[in-house]
C-alpha positions as CSV (number, residue, x, y, z in Angstrom):
1,M,0.0,0.0,0.0
2,N,2.9,2.3,0.6
3,Q,4.1,1.9,-3.0
4,L,0.7,3.0,-4.2
5,A,0.7,6.1,-2.0
6,L,4.2,7.0,-3.2
7,L,3.0,6.6,-6.8
8,F,0.1,8.9,-6.2
9,L,2.3,11.5,-4.5
10,T,4.6,11.3,-7.5
11,A,1.7,12.0,-9.8
12,I,0.7,15.0,-7.7
13,L,4.3,16.4,-8.0
14,A,4.1,15.7,-11.7
15,G,0.9,17.7,-11.9
16,F,2.4,20.6,-10.0
17,G,5.5,20.4,-12.3
18,L,3.2,20.6,-15.4
19,I,1.5,23.6,-14.1
20,V,4.8,25.4,-13.2
21,V,6.5,24.5,-16.4
22,T,3.7,25.6,-18.6
23,S,3.3,28.9,-16.8
24,L,7.1,29.5,-17.1
25,A,7.2,28.4,-20.8
26,S,4.1,30.3,-21.8
27,S,6.3,33.0,-23.5
28,F,7.9,30.3,-25.6
29,I,4.6,28.5,-26.5
30,T,2.7,30.8,-28.9
31,S,-0.6,29.1,-28.6
32,T,-2.5,30.1,-25.4
33,T,-4.9,27.2,-26.1
34,I,-2.1,24.7,-25.6
35,V,-0.9,26.4,-22.4
36,N,-4.4,26.5,-20.9
37,F,-4.9,22.9,-21.8
38,L,-1.7,21.8,-20.1
39,I,-2.5,23.8,-17.0
40,A,-6.0,22.2,-16.9
41,V,-4.5,18.7,-17.2
42,G,-2.0,19.5,-14.4
43,T,-4.7,20.8,-12.2
44,I,-7.0,17.8,-12.7
45,A,-4.1,15.5,-12.1
46,V,-3.3,17.2,-8.8
47,I,-6.9,17.1,-7.6
48,V,-7.6,13.5,-8.6
49,F,-4.4,12.1,-7.0
50,A,-4.7,14.2,-3.9
51,F,-8.2,12.7,-3.3
52,S,-6.6,9.2,-4.0
53,V,-4.0,9.8,-1.3
54,L,-6.6,11.0,1.1
55,Y,-8.7,7.9,0.4
56,I,-5.7,5.6,1.1
57,A,-5.0,7.5,4.3
58,I,-8.6,7.3,5.6
59,K,-8.8,3.6,4.6
60,A,-5.6,2.9,6.5
61,L,-6.8,4.9,9.5
62,F,-10.0,2.9,9.9
63,Q,-8.3,-0.4,9.3
64,K,-5.7,0.4,11.9
65,N,-3.0,-0.5,9.3
66,W,-0.2,1.7,10.4
67,M,2.8,-0.2,9.1
């Protein structure tokens, strides 16, 4: 279960990275549609995987599965 949580946390970091990189590289990318799409994908990834990590934490809390 810890490997799954680490995978989800990595996906959250990748989503944040996608948001930051597209906002920094927006001057290089001429199409604002592409920049807005990539920011939306990054935001959705962060939200979905954050809820997944919360679900795993709550499930472990109620199962008393601490290790």
